[in-house]
N, C-alpha and C positions, 0 to 999 in steps of 0.2 A: 868248807865255805870260804868264799873269797873274803879277805880281810876287810875290803871296802864295805861289802854288804853287811858283815858282822858288826862293824863299827857303826854303820848307819842304823842297824836294828837296835843296838844298845842306846844310841842317841834318841831314838824314837821312844824308848821306854820312859824318858824323863818326864813326859807330859801325860803319862797314862792316867794319873789321878784326875787330870782335867778332862780327859776324853772317855772316862769309864762310863758305860751305859747303865750302871747301877749295880746293886748287889747280885751276885751270882745265885742262880737257882740250881746249880749243877753239882752240889755237894755230894750227891749220891753216886756220881760217875767214878769209875775206877781210874786211878792215875795211869794204869797201863793200857787202858782201852784205846783201840785204834778206830779212826774214822776215815771214810772215803767220801769226799764231797765232789760236787761239780760247780764250776763257775761259768756263767754265760756272760758274754760281753757284747758291746755295741761296735766293736772294732774288727777290721779285717784281720785274718790270721797273721800274727807276727808283725803287724804294722809298726814301723819305727816309732818309738817313744810311747805310743798309746797301747798297742797290742803287746809290745815287749815288756811294758811295765806290769802287765797282768802276769806274764811268765815269771818275772822277777818276784812278784808278790807271792805266788804259789811256791816258788822254789825256796824263798826265805822261810815260809811257814813250814814246809816239809823238813828243811834242814834244822831249824831251831827246835822243832818238835821231835827230832830223831825219827821221822817217818810215821809218827803216831797220827798226824793229820795230813793226808794226801789229797790234793785237789786237782781234778782233771779240767783243763781249759777247753771251752767251746767258744770259738770265735763267732762273729755275727753270721747267722744263717746255717751254722753247722748243727745246732740243736733247735734253736728258735730264731725268728727274725730279730734284727738288731733292736727295733723299738719295742720289743715285748719282754725285755729283760726285767723291768720293774714288776710286771704282773707274774712272770714265771717264778721269780724268787719269792714274791708275796704268797703264791700258791704252794710253794715248796717243790715245784718241778725241778729247781736247782737250789742248792743251799746258799749260793753266793752269786753276786752279779757285779759287773763293773761297767760304768758308763758316766753320763753327765746328767745331773738332776733336772735340767731344763727340758730334757726329752720327755719327762713325765708330766708336763703341764696339763695334759688331758685328764690325768688321774688326780693331781693335786697341784693347783696353781702356785701355791707358796713354795714349791720345790725349787722354782727358778732362782730364788734368792741364794740358794746353797750351791749353785753352780757359778753363775756370773750374771750381772745385770749391766746395762749400758751406763757408762760414766760412773761406775761404782768402785768397789774395793779392788785393789790390785792383789797379786798373789801373797805378798807379805802381810797385807792388811787382812785378807781373808783368813790366813792362818791365825793371826792375832784375834780376830773376832770369833772364829770357831773354837780355838783351844782355850782362850782366856777372856773372851768377851761375851760368853753365854750363847754363842751361835750354835755350837754342837748340841747343847741341851735342847734348844728349840728345834733343831733338825730332827732329833730323835723323838721329840714330842709330836712333830708333824707326821712322821713316818709310822708311829706306833699303831695307828688304826689299820695300817696295811701289813702288820705282822713283820715289820722290817727294822733292822738296826743298821744305821748308816755310819760310815767312817770316811773321813777325807783320805783319798788315796791317789793323789797326783795333782799337779797344777802346771800348766804350760807357760804361765806368765802372760804378760800382755800379748794379745794376738794381733794379727794384721787385719786391715779392713776388707780384704778380699780381692778377687780377680774379676776384671770387668772386660767386656768386649767393646766398650766404648768409654771415652773419657767422661769423668764426672767433674765438670767445671762449675756447676751450679746446682741448686736444689731441684731445678726443673729437669735435670738429667736423670733424676731418680724416678720420675713419673713413667709408668709403663714398664719399669724394669722388673723382670722376673728373676729373682735371686734366691739361691739356697742360703737361708739364714734362719736359725732356730730361735726359740725363746722370745723374750721381750724385744730383742733386736728386730725380730721378724714383724712384730706388731708396729714398731716404729717405722719400718719401711712401708708398711701398709698405709699408715697415716700420711707418709710422704708421697703416696701415689703409686708405690710399687706393689709387687705381688710376692710375698714370701713363700718359699717352698722348703719343706723339711725332707732332706734326703740323708741316708746313711753315707758315711765317708766313701765307701766302696763304689757308690753310684755317681759321685760328683763329676769325675772326669768325663765320663761318657755324656752325661747331661749337658755339660758345658761345651764339650767339643761338637756335639750335634746341634746345638742351638736350642735344645729343650729349655734351657735356662740361659739368661743373659749374663749372669754374674754368680759368684759363689764365694762365701767365706768358709774356710775350713779351720786351719789352726794358725800356722805361721810358716816362715820359710822352710824350716826343717821338714815338717810334714807335707807342706804343699809341693815341694820339690819331689819328695818320695812318691806323692800321688800323681806327679806329672802335670799338675795344673798349669805350669808355665808353658806347656805345649798346647794348651786349649784356649788361653786368653792372653792378651798382650799387656793390659794395664793392671799394675799391682799397687793397691792403695794402702796407706797407713795413716793414722794409728787404728788399732782395733777398738774403736769406741764401743762396740757392741759387747766385747768380752775382754775387760781389762785384767781379770784375775780368775779365769775359769778353773774351779775346783772339780776334780773328778772324784767319783765316789765308789766305794766298795759297800755293797748292801748285803746283809746277811739275814736269812730267814730266822725270825726270832725263836721258833721252836728248835731249830738246829743249833742256834747259838746257846740256848739254855741247856742243851744236852752236853755241851763241852765242859770238861773240868776247868777250874779256874786258871791253871797254868797254860792251857791251850788258848783260853780266851785272851790272856795276857800276850801270848805270842801273836795272835791275829792282830791285836791292837798295835803292837810294836812293829809288825811287818807293814801294816798299812801306813803308819807314820813314817817309817823308813822310806817307803816307796814315794810317799808324798814329798819328802825332802829330795830324794834322788831324782825324781822327774823334773822338778824345778831347776836343779843343777844341770841336768842333761839338756834341757831346752835352752837354757842360757848359753851353753857352749855351742850346740848344734845350730841354733837359729842364726848366730853370728856367722858361722861358716857358710850356711846356705844363702844368707842374704848377700854375702860377698860374691857368691856364684851367680846369683840373679842379677846383681848390678853389673857384672861383667858380660852378661848375655845381651847381645844387641837386639834380640827379638822381644825383649821385655823392657817396659818402662816402669820404674819404681817411683811412685808419686805420692805426695802428701795431700790428703783431702783439703780443699780450700776451707779457710776458717769460717766463712758464712755457711757452708754446708754442715760443718761440725756444730756450729751454734744452733742451727735449726734442728739437727738430730738430737741435740741435748734437750732442747725445749720439748720436742715430741716425746722423748724418753720419759721426762717427768710427767707428761700428760698421761702416758700409758700406765705408769706406776700409780699415779693418783687415782685413775679409773679402777685399777686392780684392787687397791686397798680399800676403796670405797664400797666395793661389792662383795669382798671376801674377807671376813673377820680374821681368818687364819693368816692370810697375807699381811693384813694390817698389823697383827701382833709381831710378825717376823720383821716387817719393815721398820717398826718402831725401834727395835733393837739394832738392826742393820744401820739405819740412818744415824742413830746416836753414836755408834762406833765410828762411822764415816766422818761425822762432824768433828769428833774429838781427834781423830787421826790426821785430819787435814792440817791442823796446826803443826803437829810434829813432822809431818812429811815436808812441809814448807821449810822448816828449820833444819831438816836432816837430808833426806835423799835429794829433793829438788834443789836445795841450796848448794849441796855438794856438787851435783852434776853441772850446775851453772858455773861454779868455780872451776871445775875440771875443764869444761869447754872453753872457758876464757883463757 
């Protein structure tokens, strides 16, 4: 095992108490018993950062378990379509899945809060809420009726606003825009007069290049360059108002989880947390490199959204959330916890991260 992965895994074990899904029911399992699992994902095979994180996750689990738990990876479309991961793991077609919770809004609307919501928590705040603010307990409560145990397993950090084939100089420029954008961000675009489209990552380039869509948000410079999106549209906007701290999830079929002995359960938890940390670090480094590449590309214009556009998107975001929590009691319960953490965190962020960055820039 590489030293970096081993140290990361050990660091992940520090918060296992906070992220434990409850007492094990696997006391009857033999400590030498071996398991062969499958994991289905929403990502293209070996896609940088996202798909490779799944490979890292399964490798860590196999190494730390000395081969007692082996997991075969199936990328999007290899066993099931990308957006059927939630249902497949719920049914037990696969023991494990990896994706983003807002993809399952059709099954459970409250899931969106555990991925990312517009103008919400960033990556560090999401980790704080999930591990030490009651978020993970709520997440498991929400997923329990679907026979699933979720774990945070990656975060890309603040994303970018997306690629556009025309400039966005005012709110009026969003009207009639057909854009790939999932989750609550898509509903905000709809209120602004656009048309949200939900596409797997592997389909974005072709849709944008052929004009099937007018714009697309994917992740950030690292993944966007890997997907070739800079070759399909000219205007690249920031910040990623729609996804300030997108958490990726590892979901485990509850029956399969309960069949694992306690030491293997602990290994899965530690590996998920190690990958959660590692992905954030990787994207911090790779996004910086890729952004420099895009800024040097004369065919690309990297632009900041005008403040009036962001202000209107923020207003509409709150309207979408208000409507959601008014009609869905589960979302209302999650939002109460999420909002309380956000409000408390804002004061500390102003006195820490924001204050420091302003000082560094000065």
